C-alpha positions in Angstrom: 30.0 35.4 -23.0 30.2 37.2 -19.6 28.6 35.9 -16.5 26.6 39.1 -16.1 25.2 38.7 -19.6 24.2 35.2 -18.7 22.5 36.4 -15.5 20.6 39.0 -17.4 19.5 36.5 -20.1 18.3 34.1 -17.4 16.4 36.9 -15.7 14.8 38.0 -19.0 13.8 34.4 -19.8 12.3 34.0 -16.4 10.4 37.2 -16.8 9.1 36.2 -20.2 8.1 32.7 -18.9 6.3 34.3 -16.0 4.5 36.9 -18.1 3.4 34.1 -20.5 2.1 31.9 -17.7 0.3 34.7 -16.0 -1.5 35.6 -19.3 0.1 38.9 -20.2 1.0 37.6 -23.6 -2.6 36.8 -24.5 -4.5 39.6 -26.4 -7.8 38.2 -25.0 -6.5 38.3 -21.4 -5.2 41.9 -21.8 -8.5 42.9 -23.4 -10.4 41.4 -20.5 -8.1 43.4 -18.1 -8.7 46.7 -19.9 -12.5 46.2 -20.1 -12.6 45.0 -16.4 -14.2 41.8 -17.5 -11.6 39.9 -15.6 -9.7 41.5 -12.7 -7.0 38.9 -12.4 -4.4 40.6 -14.6 -5.5 44.1 -13.4 -4.9 43.1 -9.8 -1.6 41.4 -10.7 -0.5 44.7 -12.4 -1.7 46.9 -9.5 0.2 44.6 -7.0 3.4 44.8 -9.0 3.2 48.6 -9.3 2.4 48.9 -5.6 5.4 46.7 -4.6 7.7 48.7 -6.8 6.4 52.0 -5.4 7.3 50.8 -1.9 10.6 49.4 -3.0 11.6 52.8 -4.7 10.5 54.7 -1.5 12.7 52.4 0.6 15.7 52.8 -1.7 15.3 56.5 -1.8 15.1 56.7 2.0 18.0 54.4 2.7 20.5 55.1 -0.1 19.5 58.5 -1.5 20.3 57.5 -5.1 21.4 60.0 -7.6 18.4 59.7 -9.9 18.0 62.7 -12.2 14.6 64.4 -12.1 12.4 63.5 -15.1 10.3 66.5 -16.0 6.8 66.0 -17.3 6.1 67.9 -20.6 3.8 67.7 -23.6 5.8 64.9 -25.0 5.4 62.9 -21.9 1.6 63.2 -22.0 1.4 62.4 -25.8 3.9 59.5 -25.4 1.8 58.1 -22.5 -1.4 58.3 -24.6 0.3 56.7 -27.6 1.8 54.0 -25.4 -1.6 53.2 -23.9 -3.3 53.1 -27.2 -0.6 50.9 -28.6 -1.0 48.5 -25.6 -4.8 48.3 -26.0 -4.6 47.7 -29.8 -1.7 45.3 -29.8 -2.3 43.7 -26.4 1.4 44.1 -25.7 3.5 46.4 -23.6 7.3 46.5 -24.4 8.1 43.9 -21.8 5.7 41.4 -23.3 6.6 41.8 -27.0 9.7 39.6 -26.8 7.8 36.9 -24.9 5.2 36.9 -27.6 7.8 36.5 -30.3 9.3 33.7 -28.3 5.9 32.0 -28.2 5.7 32.3 -32.0 3.2 35.1 -32.1 4.7 36.8 -35.1 2.2 39.6 -35.1 4.2 40.9 -32.2 6.9 41.9 -34.7 4.5 44.8 -35.7 4.4 45.9 -32.0 8.2 45.7 -31.9 8.5 47.8 -35.0 6.2 50.4 -33.5 8.2 50.5 -30.3 11.5 50.9 -32.2 10.0 53.6 -34.5 8.5 55.5 -31.6 11.8 55.5 -29.7 13.7 56.6 -32.8 11.1 59.4 -33.4 11.2 60.5 -29.7 15.0 60.5 -29.7 15.2 62.6 -32.9 12.6 65.1 -31.7 14.2 65.4 -28.2 17.7 65.9 -29.8 16.3 68.6 -32.0 14.6 70.3 -29.1 17.7 70.2 -26.9 20.1 70.9 -29.6 22.1 67.7 -29.0 21.8 66.3 -32.5 25.0 64.4 -33.5 27.1 66.5 -35.9 27.8 65.1 -39.4 31.1 63.3 -39.9 32.5 66.1 -42.1 31.9 68.6 -39.2 33.7 66.3 -36.8 36.7 66.0 -39.1 37.1 69.7 -39.5 37.0 70.5 -35.7 
């Protein structure tokens, strides 16, 4: 196993441990956040987003990274709505699902299945729209 893979695994485990201890893996805590009954998780989330916004601005200003533009289209809006609804219903965003599974919350497997199905559907629809669908093996062999 490579050192970089071990580092990534350590960072992922640390993130999962942190999310679990903060309360992001608890459906009750997430529900309280979305209904503004408890602002602790909401303020934690807002703080994280704010820090990342500043970090991205600093990176852009200093390094001028080659990040391709990400256009907003109907699929972006629909995907955002579905993502939000899934988060509210399941109490899990994609980053939390693996931590929930690690905690033994097997209902998170349904959330994981939804994320995987949504990504597969998005990929298939995007490939069809852009005309980048993989060609069948028979077509590859004849070219």
